[in-house]
C-alpha positions in Angstrom: 0.0 0.0 0.0 1.1 3.5 -0.7 2.2 5.5 2.4 0.2 8.4 3.5 3.0 10.7 2.6 3.1 9.4 -1.0 -0.6 9.7 -1.4 -0.5 13.3 -0.1 2.3 14.2 -2.5 0.4 12.7 -5.5 -2.7 14.6 -4.4 -0.9 17.9 -4.2 0.7 17.3 -7.6 -2.7 16.6 -9.2 -4.1 19.8 -7.6 -1.2 21.8 -8.9 -1.6 20.4 -12.4 -5.3 21.2 -12.3 -4.6 24.7 -11.2 -2.1 25.2 -14.0 -4.6 23.9 -16.5 -7.3 26.4 -15.5 -8.1 28.7 -18.4 -6.9 32.2 -18.4 -9.8 34.5 -19.0 -9.1 36.9 -21.8 -11.5 39.8 -21.4 -12.2 42.1 -24.4 -14.0 45.3 -24.9 -13.7 47.0 -28.4 -15.7 50.1 -27.7 -19.1 50.9 -29.3 -18.0 52.6 -32.5 -15.5 49.9 -33.5 -17.7 46.8 -33.1 -18.5 45.0 -36.4 -21.2 42.7 -35.1 -19.4 39.4 -35.7 -18.8 37.1 -32.7 -15.7 37.9 -30.7 -15.0 34.2 -30.1 -14.7 33.7 -33.8 -12.6 36.8 -34.6 -10.2 36.3 -31.7 -9.7 32.5 -32.3 -6.5 32.9 -34.3 -5.0 35.1 -31.6 -6.2 32.8 -28.8 -4.8 29.8 -30.6 -1.4 31.5 -31.0 -1.3 32.6 -27.4 -2.2 29.1 -26.2 0.6 27.6 -28.3 3.3 30.1 -27.3 2.3 30.5 -23.7 1.5 26.8 -23.2 -1.7 27.7 -21.3 -5.4 27.5 -22.2 -7.0 30.8 -22.8 -10.8 31.6 -23.0 -11.9 34.9 -24.6 -14.8 36.7 -23.0 -16.6 39.8 -24.4 -17.4 42.4 -21.7 -19.5 45.1 -23.4 -20.6 47.2 -20.5 -17.9 49.5 -19.2 -19.1 49.3 -15.6 -19.0 45.5 -15.7 -15.5 45.5 -17.1 -14.3 47.9 -14.4 -15.9 45.8 -11.7 -14.3 42.7 -13.1 -10.9 44.3 -13.2 -11.3 45.5 -9.6 -12.2 41.9 -8.5 -9.3 40.5 -10.6 -11.6 38.2 -12.6 -9.5 38.6 -15.8 -6.1 37.3 -16.6 -5.5 39.0 -20.0 -7.2 42.2 -21.0 -7.7 44.0 -24.3 -9.7 47.2 -23.6 -10.8 50.2 -25.7 -11.8 52.7 -23.0 -8.3 53.8 -21.9 -9.4 55.4 -18.6 -10.6 52.0 -17.4 -7.3 50.3 -18.4 -5.2 53.1 -16.9 -7.2 52.9 -13.6 -6.5 49.1 -13.5 -2.8 49.6 -14.1 -2.7 52.3 -11.4 -4.3 50.0 -8.9 -1.3 47.7 -9.2 -3.5 44.6 -10.0 -2.6 44.7 -13.7 0.4 45.5 -15.8 0.2 47.4 -19.1 2.0 45.6 -21.9 1.1 47.2 -25.2 -1.2 49.6 -27.1 -2.7 49.2 -30.5 -0.4 50.7 -33.1 -2.9 52.9 -34.9 -4.5 54.3 -31.7 -1.7 55.9 -29.8 -2.8 59.5 -30.8 -6.5 59.3 -30.0 -8.0 62.8 -29.4 -11.4 64.3 -28.7 -12.2 66.9 -31.3 -14.7 69.7 -30.9 -16.8 71.0 -33.8 -19.4 73.6 -34.5 -21.4 75.0 -37.4 -19.7 77.2 -39.9 -21.6 80.3 -38.7 -21.3 79.6 -35.0 -20.0 82.4 -32.7 -18.0 79.8 -30.7 -14.3 80.1 -31.6 -12.5 78.0 -29.0 -13.2 75.3 -26.4 -13.1 78.0 -23.7 -16.2 79.6 -25.3 -18.2 76.5 -24.5 -19.0 77.6 -21.0 -22.8 77.3 -20.4 -23.2 75.9 -24.0 -25.0 72.6 -24.7 -22.6 70.1 -26.2 -23.3 66.8 -27.9 -21.0 63.9 -26.7 -20.7 60.1 -27.0 -21.7 58.1 -23.9 -20.6 59.8 -20.7 -18.4 56.9 -19.8 -16.7 56.8 -23.2 -13.0 57.6 -23.3 -13.8 60.5 -25.8 -16.2 62.2 -23.3 -13.8 61.5 -20.4 -11.0 63.2 -22.2 -13.2 66.2 -23.2 -14.5 66.5 -19.6 -10.9 66.5 -18.3 -10.0 69.3 -20.8 -12.9 71.4 -19.6 -11.9 70.8 -16.0 -8.4 72.1 -16.8 -10.1 75.3 -18.2 -11.9 75.8 -14.9 -15.4 74.6 -16.0 -17.6 73.6 -13.0 -19.7 70.5 -13.5 -19.3 70.5 -17.3 -21.3 67.3 -17.8 -24.5 69.0 -16.7 -24.6 70.6 -20.2 -23.9 67.4 -22.1 -26.3 65.6 -24.4 -25.0 62.1 -24.8 -25.6 59.6 -27.6 -24.5 56.0 -27.9 -22.8 56.4 -31.3 -20.3 59.1 -32.2 -21.6 59.2 -35.7 -24.8 60.7 -34.4 -23.2 63.7 -32.8 -23.0 65.7 -36.1 -26.8 65.3 -36.5 -27.3 66.8 -33.1 -25.3 69.9 -34.1 -26.7 70.2 -37.6 -30.3 70.3 -36.2 -29.7 72.7 -33.4 -30.1 70.2 -30.5 -26.7 71.3 -29.2 -24.3 74.2 -30.0 -21.2 72.0 -30.4 -20.2 68.4 -30.7 -17.4 66.1 -29.7 -16.0 63.1 -31.5 -12.9 61.0 -31.2 -13.2 59.9 -34.9 -10.8 61.6 -37.3 -13.1 60.6 -40.1 -16.2 62.2 -38.6 -14.2 65.4 -38.0 -12.8 65.4 -41.5 -16.3 64.9 -43.0 -17.7 67.7 -40.9 -15.1 70.1 -42.2 -15.6 68.9 -45.8 -19.3 69.9 -45.5 -18.3 73.4 -44.4 -18.3 73.0 -40.6 -15.4 74.0 -38.3 -13.3 72.1 -35.7 -12.5 74.6 -33.0 -10.1 72.5 -30.9 -9.0 69.1 -29.7 -7.7 67.5 -26.5 -4.3 66.1 -25.9 -3.8 62.6 -27.1 -4.2 59.4 -25.1 -3.3 55.9 -26.3 -6.4 53.7 -26.4 -7.0 50.0 -27.1 -4.6 48.7 -24.4 -3.4 45.2 -23.7 -2.9 44.4 -20.0 -2.1 41.3 -17.9 -2.9 40.4 -14.4 0.0 40.4 -11.9 -1.1 36.8 -11.1 0.9 35.9 -14.3 4.6 35.6 -13.6 7.0 38.3 -14.8 8.3 35.8 -17.3 4.8 35.0 -18.6 4.1 38.7 -19.0 7.3 39.4 -20.8 6.7 36.5 -23.2 3.1 37.7 -23.8 4.4 41.3 -24.5 7.0 39.9 -26.9 4.3 37.9 -28.8 2.1 41.0 -29.2 4.9 43.2 -30.4 5.9 40.7 -33.1 2.5 39.8 -34.4 2.9 41.9 -37.5 6.3 40.2 -38.3 5.0 36.7 -39.2 2.2 35.2 -41.2 0.4 33.5 -38.2 0.5 36.8 -36.3 -0.8 38.7 -39.3 -3.8 36.4 -39.5 -4.5 37.0 -35.8 -4.3 40.7 -36.3 -6.6 40.6 -39.3 -9.2 38.8 -37.1 -9.2 41.6 -34.5 -8.9 44.4 -37.1 -5.6 45.6 -35.8 -2.3 46.4 -37.6 -0.1 45.6 -34.6 1.0 46.7 -31.2 3.6 49.1 -29.7 5.1 48.8 -26.2 3.3 50.3 -23.2 5.0 53.6 -22.4 5.0 54.2 -18.7 5.8 57.9 -19.0 3.0 58.6 -21.5 0.5 56.5 -19.5 1.4 58.1 -16.2 0.8 61.5 -17.8 -2.5 60.5 -19.2 -3.6 59.0 -15.9 -2.8 62.3 -14.1 -4.4 64.4 -16.9 -7.6 62.4 -16.8 -7.8 62.7 -13.0 -7.8 58.9 -12.5 
């Protein structure tokens, strides 16, 4: 018969193996404007397959659409890997010390909130928006958070009380055109460009903040986090990585910049 010590050792080994085999939860939020309607599990499968192969650990992708739910999940450390559009939520998670920033989406490091008005508007600068009605995306969107922080820097008191929010950024120009608000805010360069092409004016923009961030829980070892970051940064350099990037509609990733992120965290009042 096996001794009690051997049985205990075998049991502990099996428990450790089961723990190691537990899936890492890969939480994803792509923002409202950038969703294409197709299932995240399908689009992220090439990336998940690549991560599982390289990290030698099972990964399960989970869409978390509501920003409040995502923030609560991060606070409770329910996620192991994170790809998140609303930068303020990711920055807050990194500031908490529970997560480590690894990378940002290559084409989204210069994200800005742009403010626009009608051609004949008397409003000339962002400072002129005091007491004016402004159309914005959702109040919890990174675009609105950036704009609100900008107004706070200018000494506006309770600026959100004058906001009219809409779910989709593309709807903000309609609000301005039809006189529901006196100015609009968008984070989309395309929306701003189209507005100007139609004769409207862009009166200012906020400082930039990198959005679409990739973070990892501190529960992962430093070696695991380093390997994950290296995988992300090299996705655009190989065929398998390019397929994974195409699935998530990204061109690649750049390293997390601690200085830039710390400045953004302070500027946004997080």
